[in-house]
Backbone as JSON Lines, residues from 0, in Angstrom:
{"i":0,"aa":"M","n":[59.25,54.48,83.8],"ca":[59.27,54.82,82.38],"c":[60.61,55.43,81.97]}
{"i":1,"aa":"S","n":[61.11,56.34,82.79],"ca":[62.38,56.98,82.43],"c":[63.54,55.99,82.5]}
{"i":2,"aa":"A","n":[63.43,54.96,83.34],"ca":[64.47,53.95,83.42],"c":[64.53,53.14,82.12]}
{"i":3,"aa":"V","n":[63.37,52.88,81.52],"ca":[63.33,52.14,80.27],"c":[63.96,52.97,79.15]}
{"i":4,"aa":"I","n":[63.62,54.24,79.11],"ca":[64.2,55.13,78.09],"c":[65.71,55.21,78.27]}
{"i":5,"aa":"L","n":[66.15,55.35,79.5],"ca":[67.58,55.42,79.79],"c":[68.28,54.12,79.39]}
{"i":6,"aa":"A","n":[67.64,52.98,79.64],"ca":[68.23,51.69,79.27],"c":[68.33,51.55,77.75]}
{"i":7,"aa":"V","n":[67.31,51.99,77.02],"ca":[67.34,51.91,75.55],"c":[68.43,52.82,75.0]}
{"i":8,"aa":"L","n":[68.57,54.01,75.55],"ca":[69.63,54.93,75.1],"c":[71.02,54.37,75.41]}
{"i":9,"aa":"A","n":[71.17,53.75,76.56],"ca":[72.46,53.15,76.91],"c":[72.78,52.0,75.96]}
{"i":10,"aa":"L","n":[71.78,51.16,75.66],"ca":[71.98,50.06,74.72],"c":[72.37,50.59,73.35]}
{"i":11,"aa":"L","n":[71.66,51.59,72.9],"ca":[71.96,52.2,71.59],"c":[73.38,52.76,71.56]}
{"i":12,"aa":"G","n":[73.77,53.45,72.62],"ca":[75.12,54.0,72.69],"c":[76.19,52.94,72.67]}
{"i":13,"aa":"M","n":[75.97,51.87,73.41],"ca":[76.97,50.79,73.47],"c":[77.13,50.07,72.14]}
{"i":14,"aa":"K","n":[76.08,50.05,71.35],"ca":[76.12,49.37,70.06],"c":[76.64,50.27,68.94]}
{"i":15,"aa":"V","n":[76.31,51.56,68.99],"ca":[76.61,52.47,67.88],"c":[77.97,53.15,68.01]}
{"i":16,"aa":"V","n":[78.37,53.5,69.21],"ca":[79.62,54.24,69.41],"c":[80.84,53.51,68.83]}
{"i":17,"aa":"P","n":[80.99,52.2,69.04],"ca":[82.16,51.52,68.44],"c":[82.19,51.6,66.91]}
{"i":18,"aa":"E","n":[81.02,51.57,66.28],"ca":[80.97,51.68,64.82],"c":[81.46,53.04,64.35]}
{"i":19,"aa":"Y","n":[81.07,54.09,65.05],"ca":[81.52,55.43,64.68],"c":[83.0,55.63,65.0]}
{"i":20,"aa":"L","n":[83.48,55.04,66.08],"ca":[84.91,55.12,66.39],"c":[85.75,54.48,65.28]}
{"i":21,"aa":"E","n":[85.28,53.33,64.76],"ca":[85.99,52.69,63.67],"c":[85.93,53.54,62.4]}
{"i":22,"aa":"Y","n":[84.78,54.16,62.13],"ca":[84.64,55.05,60.97],"c":[85.66,56.2,61.05]}
{"i":23,"aa":"F","n":[85.76,56.83,62.21],"ca":[86.72,57.93,62.35],"c":[88.16,57.44,62.25]}
{"i":24,"aa":"Q","n":[88.42,56.21,62.69],"ca":[89.76,55.63,62.54],"c":[90.07,55.38,61.06]}
{"i":25,"aa":"I","n":[89.07,54.97,60.28],"ca":[89.27,54.78,58.84],"c":[89.62,56.1,58.18]}
{"i":26,"aa":"I","n":[88.89,57.16,58.53],"ca":[89.17,58.49,57.97],"c":[90.61,58.91,58.31]}
{"i":27,"aa":"K","n":[90.99,58.72,59.56],"ca":[92.35,59.07,59.99],"c":[93.4,58.28,59.2]}
{"i":28,"aa":"T","n":[93.15,57.0,58.99],"ca":[94.07,56.15,58.26],"c":[94.17,56.59,56.8]}
{"i":29,"aa":"L","n":[93.04,56.93,56.18],"ca":[93.06,57.38,54.79],"c":[93.86,58.67,54.63]}
{"i":30,"aa":"K","n":[93.71,59.58,55.58],"ca":[94.48,60.82,55.52],"c":[95.98,60.54,55.64]}
{"i":31,"aa":"A","n":[96.33,59.61,56.52],"ca":[97.74,59.26,56.68],"c":[98.29,58.64,55.41]}
{"i":32,"aa":"V","n":[97.53,57.76,54.78],"ca":[97.97,57.11,53.54],"c":[98.08,58.13,52.42]}
{"i":33,"aa":"S","n":[97.12,59.04,52.31],"ca":[97.16,60.02,51.21],"c":[98.3,61.01,51.38]}
{"i":34,"aa":"N","n":[98.78,61.22,52.6],"ca":[99.91,62.12,52.83],"c":[101.26,61.42,52.8]}
{"i":35,"aa":"D","n":[101.25,60.1,52.69],"ca":[102.48,59.32,52.65],"c":[103.1,59.41,51.26]}
{"i":36,"aa":"P","n":[104.31,59.95,51.14],"ca":[104.92,60.08,49.81],"c":[105.18,58.73,49.13]}
{"i":37,"aa":"N","n":[105.38,57.66,49.89],"ca":[105.62,56.34,49.3],"c":[104.36,55.77,48.67]}
{"i":38,"aa":"A","n":[103.2,56.15,49.19],"ca":[101.94,55.59,48.7],"c":[101.42,56.3,47.45]}
{"i":39,"aa":"K","n":[102.0,57.42,47.1],"ca":[101.49,58.2,45.97],"c":[101.96,57.69,44.62]}
{"i":40,"aa":"T","n":[102.73,56.63,44.6],"ca":[103.29,56.16,43.34],"c":[102.31,55.34,42.52]}
{"i":41,"aa":"S","n":[101.45,54.53,43.18],"ca":[100.51,53.69,42.43],"c":[99.32,53.31,43.31]}
{"i":42,"aa":"V","n":[98.3,52.81,42.67],"ca":[97.11,52.36,43.39],"c":[97.46,51.19,44.3]}
{"i":43,"aa":"S","n":[98.3,50.29,43.82],"ca":[98.67,49.14,44.65],"c":[99.43,49.57,45.9]}
{"i":44,"aa":"E","n":[100.25,50.6,45.79],"ca":[100.97,51.11,46.96],"c":[100.0,51.74,47.95]}
{"i":45,"aa":"V","n":[98.98,52.43,47.45],"ca":[97.96,53.01,48.33],"c":[97.25,51.89,49.08]}
{"i":46,"aa":"R","n":[96.87,50.86,48.38],"ca":[96.17,49.74,49.01],"c":[97.06,49.02,50.03]}
{"i":47,"aa":"K","n":[98.34,48.84,49.7],"ca":[99.27,48.2,50.65],"c":[99.45,49.07,51.89]}
{"i":48,"aa":"G","n":[99.57,50.38,51.68],"ca":[99.71,51.3,52.81],"c":[98.5,51.26,53.73]}
{"i":49,"aa":"F","n":[97.31,51.23,53.12],"ca":[96.1,51.14,53.93],"c":[96.04,49.81,54.67]}
{"i":50,"aa":"E","n":[96.37,48.74,54.0],"ca":[96.33,47.41,54.59],"c":[97.25,47.32,55.81]}
{"i":51,"aa":"R","n":[98.45,47.86,55.69],"ca":[99.39,47.85,56.81],"c":[98.82,48.61,58.0]}
{"i":52,"aa":"R","n":[98.32,49.8,57.74],"ca":[97.76,50.61,58.83],"c":[96.48,50.0,59.4]}
{"i":53,"aa":"A","n":[95.66,49.4,58.55],"ca":[94.41,48.79,59.02],"c":[94.71,47.59,59.93]}
{"i":54,"aa":"N","n":[95.75,46.85,59.64],"ca":[96.13,45.73,60.51],"c":[96.58,46.23,61.87]}
{"i":55,"aa":"I","n":[97.34,47.31,61.89],"ca":[97.81,47.88,63.15],"c":[96.65,48.45,63.96]}
{"i":56,"aa":"D","n":[95.73,49.17,63.29],"ca":[94.62,49.83,63.97],"c":[93.4,48.93,64.14]}
{"i":57,"aa":"N","n":[93.5,47.67,63.71],"ca":[92.41,46.69,63.82],"c":[91.13,47.17,63.14]}
{"i":58,"aa":"I","n":[91.26,47.68,61.93],"ca":[90.1,48.09,61.13],"c":[89.57,46.86,60.4]}
{"i":59,"aa":"T","n":[88.31,46.53,60.65],"ca":[87.72,45.35,60.04],"c":[86.51,45.67,59.16]}
{"i":60,"aa":"A","n":[86.04,46.91,59.18],"ca":[84.82,47.27,58.44],"c":[85.05,47.24,56.93]}
{"i":61,"aa":"I","n":[86.23,47.63,56.49],"ca":[86.55,47.63,55.06],"c":[87.94,47.04,54.87]}
{"i":62,"aa":"T","n":[88.21,46.66,53.63],"ca":[89.54,46.16,53.28],"c":[90.13,47.08,52.22]}
{"i":63,"aa":"A","n":[91.35,46.84,51.86],"ca":[92.03,47.67,50.87],"c":[91.34,47.61,49.51]}
{"i":64,"aa":"T","n":[90.7,46.51,49.2],"ca":[90.01,46.39,47.91],"c":[88.72,47.2,47.87]}
{"i":65,"aa":"D","n":[88.22,47.64,49.03],"ca":[87.0,48.46,49.09],"c":[87.27,49.94,48.81]}
{"i":66,"aa":"L","n":[88.52,50.3,48.69],"ca":[88.89,51.71,48.48],"c":[88.77,52.1,47.02]}
{"i":67,"aa":"D","n":[88.27,53.31,46.77],"ca":[88.29,53.91,45.44],"c":[89.41,54.93,45.43]}
{"i":68,"aa":"V","n":[90.39,54.71,44.58],"ca":[91.57,55.57,44.53],"c":[91.56,56.33,43.22]}
{"i":69,"aa":"S","n":[91.71,57.66,43.3],"ca":[91.75,58.49,42.1],"c":[92.62,59.72,42.37]}
{"i":70,"aa":"K","n":[92.85,60.47,41.32],"ca":[93.6,61.73,41.43],"c":[92.61,62.89,41.32]}
{"i":71,"aa":"D","n":[92.76,63.86,42.21],"ca":[91.96,65.07,42.18],"c":[92.92,66.23,41.95]}
{"i":72,"aa":"G","n":[93.09,66.58,40.68],"ca":[94.15,67.53,40.35],"c":[95.47,66.83,40.53]}
{"i":73,"aa":"G","n":[96.31,67.35,41.38],"ca":[97.58,66.7,41.69],"c":[97.54,65.92,42.98]}
{"i":74,"aa":"D","n":[96.39,65.96,43.66],"ca":[96.27,65.3,44.95],"c":[95.66,63.91,44.81]}
{"i":75,"aa":"L","n":[96.01,63.06,45.73],"ca":[95.48,61.71,45.79],"c":[94.15,61.73,46.54]}
{"i":76,"aa":"L","n":[93.11,61.15,45.98],"ca":[91.81,61.08,46.62],"c":[91.46,59.61,46.84]}
{"i":77,"aa":"I","n":[91.27,59.25,48.1],"ca":[90.9,57.89,48.47],"c":[89.53,57.96,49.13]}
{"i":78,"aa":"S","n":[88.57,57.2,48.61],"ca":[87.23,57.23,49.18],"c":[86.72,55.82,49.44]}
{"i":79,"aa":"F","n":[85.65,55.73,50.23],"ca":[85.06,54.45,50.58],"c":[83.6,54.65,50.93]}
{"i":80,"aa":"A","n":[82.86,53.56,50.93],"ca":[81.47,53.54,51.39],"c":[81.16,52.12,51.85]}
{"i":81,"aa":"Y","n":[80.45,52.04,52.97],"ca":[80.05,50.73,53.47],"c":[78.85,50.87,54.4]}
{"i":82,"aa":"E","n":[78.19,49.75,54.62],"ca":[77.04,49.7,55.53],"c":[77.35,48.74,56.67]}
{"i":83,"aa":"R","n":[76.83,49.06,57.84],"ca":[76.93,48.16,58.99],"c":[75.54,47.96,59.57]}
{"i":84,"aa":"R","n":[75.18,46.73,59.79],"ca":[73.91,46.4,60.44],"c":[74.22,46.06,61.89]}
{"i":85,"aa":"V","n":[73.64,46.83,62.81],"ca":[73.89,46.66,64.23],"c":[72.64,46.05,64.87]}
{"i":86,"aa":"P","n":[72.72,44.81,65.33],"ca":[71.55,44.22,65.99],"c":[71.33,44.88,67.35]}
{"i":87,"aa":"L","n":[70.1,45.3,67.62],"ca":[69.78,45.94,68.9],"c":[69.17,44.94,69.87]}
{"i":88,"aa":"F","n":[68.02,44.38,69.53],"ca":[67.38,43.37,70.35],"c":[66.34,42.65,69.5]}
{"i":89,"aa":"A","n":[66.1,41.39,69.83],"ca":[65.15,40.53,69.1],"c":[65.39,40.66,67.6]}
{"i":90,"aa":"N","n":[64.4,41.1,66.84],"ca":[64.55,41.22,65.39],"c":[64.71,42.67,64.95]}
{"i":91,"aa":"V","n":[65.17,43.52,65.85],"ca":[65.35,44.94,65.55],"c":[66.83,45.23,65.34]}
{"i":92,"aa":"S","n":[67.13,45.8,64.19],"ca":[68.52,46.18,63.86],"c":[68.56,47.63,63.41]}
{"i":93,"aa":"L","n":[69.73,48.19,63.48],"ca":[69.96,49.55,63.03],"c":[70.94,49.48,61.86]}
{"i":94,"aa":"L","n":[70.6,50.11,60.74],"ca":[71.47,50.11,59.57],"c":[72.21,51.44,59.52]}
{"i":95,"aa":"L","n":[73.53,51.38,59.56],"ca":[74.37,52.57,59.51],"c":[75.04,52.62,58.14]}
{"i":96,"aa":"D","n":[74.96,53.75,57.48],"ca":[75.53,53.93,56.15],"c":[76.69,54.91,56.26]}
{"i":97,"aa":"F","n":[77.92,54.42,56.03],"ca":[79.12,55.24,56.17],"c":[79.73,55.49,54.8]}
{"i":98,"aa":"Q","n":[80.23,56.68,54.6],"ca":[81.03,57.0,53.42],"c":[81.97,58.14,53.78]}
{"i":99,"aa":"G","n":[83.1,58.16,53.14],"ca":[84.06,59.2,53.44],"c":[85.2,59.18,52.44]}
{"i":100,"aa":"S","n":[86.1,60.13,52.62],"ca":[87.27,60.21,51.76],"c":[88.43,60.83,52.52]}
{"i":101,"aa":"S","n":[89.58,60.82,51.88],"ca":[90.76,61.39,52.5],"c":[90.73,62.92,52.54]}
{"i":102,"aa":"K","n":[89.76,63.54,51.85],"ca":[89.65,64.99,51.82],"c":[88.79,65.56,52.93]}
{"i":103,"aa":"E","n":[88.17,64.71,53.74],"ca":[87.28,65.2,54.81],"c":[88.05,65.74,55.96]}
């Protein structure tokens, strides 16, 4: 019985951990873009900056067009939200709901 539980936990970890690693990479990329003085000039520059970094970091969960860009006082605020469906086995999937911003 404990071997089955251990196998299910290992399967869950192998499927979910990469999704969270990509989420944290997106947060890191947004912070880098929001602190880049070249990207603060326009929304298109923010999107281009994210796109360049996303290509380097192999971010595939979102694209530059998925970003919400706004000003919070004098600071640049970049936010996003997306869902990932992770198939576990047979017809069982796990739905992960991610959202974040450059202020986190």
